[in-house]
N, C-alpha and C positions, 0 to 999 in steps of 0.2 A: 928831368932836369936835374942837375948835379946843384946841390947846395954851395956849391962852391965858387958858382954862376952868379950868386946873387951876391948884392951890396953887403955889407956887415951890419947895418940897421935891420935889412930885411930879414937876414939871417937868425939876428937875434929876436925877432917878431915870430919866424917859423919857429922856431926852438920853444918860444914863449907858447904860442899857439900849441903845439902839438902836446908839451907836458900839461897843460890845462883839459886838454881832451884824453890823454892819458889817464888822469887823476879822475875826471868824471868817468869814464868808462870802468875803470877799477873799482868806484863806490857802487856802479850800476852792477858789475859782476859780484861784488862781495853782499848786496841786497839779494841779488838772486838766489845767490847760494843759502841765504838764510831760508828761503822760501821753501828750495828743495829739500833742507833737512828737516825743516819743521812741518811741512806742509802749506802752512799759511801763517802770516804773521798779522795779529790784530793789537792795536794800541787800546790799553785798558787804563782806566783810571784807577789810582790810588783805592780810592772807596769799592770797585768793585773788584778788587785782586782777589779778598777773601772769598768772595762767592766763587769766583772763574778758577781761581786756583787751588786752595785750600779746601773747599768743600766739593770739587769736582768728583764723580763718581770715578773709580777704580778702572771701570774699563775702558776710560778717556784716554789710559796711559800706556805705551808701549813698555815693555821692558827693556831695559840696556842692553842686552844681549841680541 
């Protein structure tokens, strides 16, 4: 079906719905890319940051190269 066969209000509704789906899908792709890059993503509180990050054993980190 061609978009031009739809009435103007339906065209606007279709374009708006497509934009909403595109925005949602891009957010999903960005989140998946985070997981691929870091292995997993776990939210931590500010109070546990020091223990989880600052005092983590050195073998928990990969080198940047």
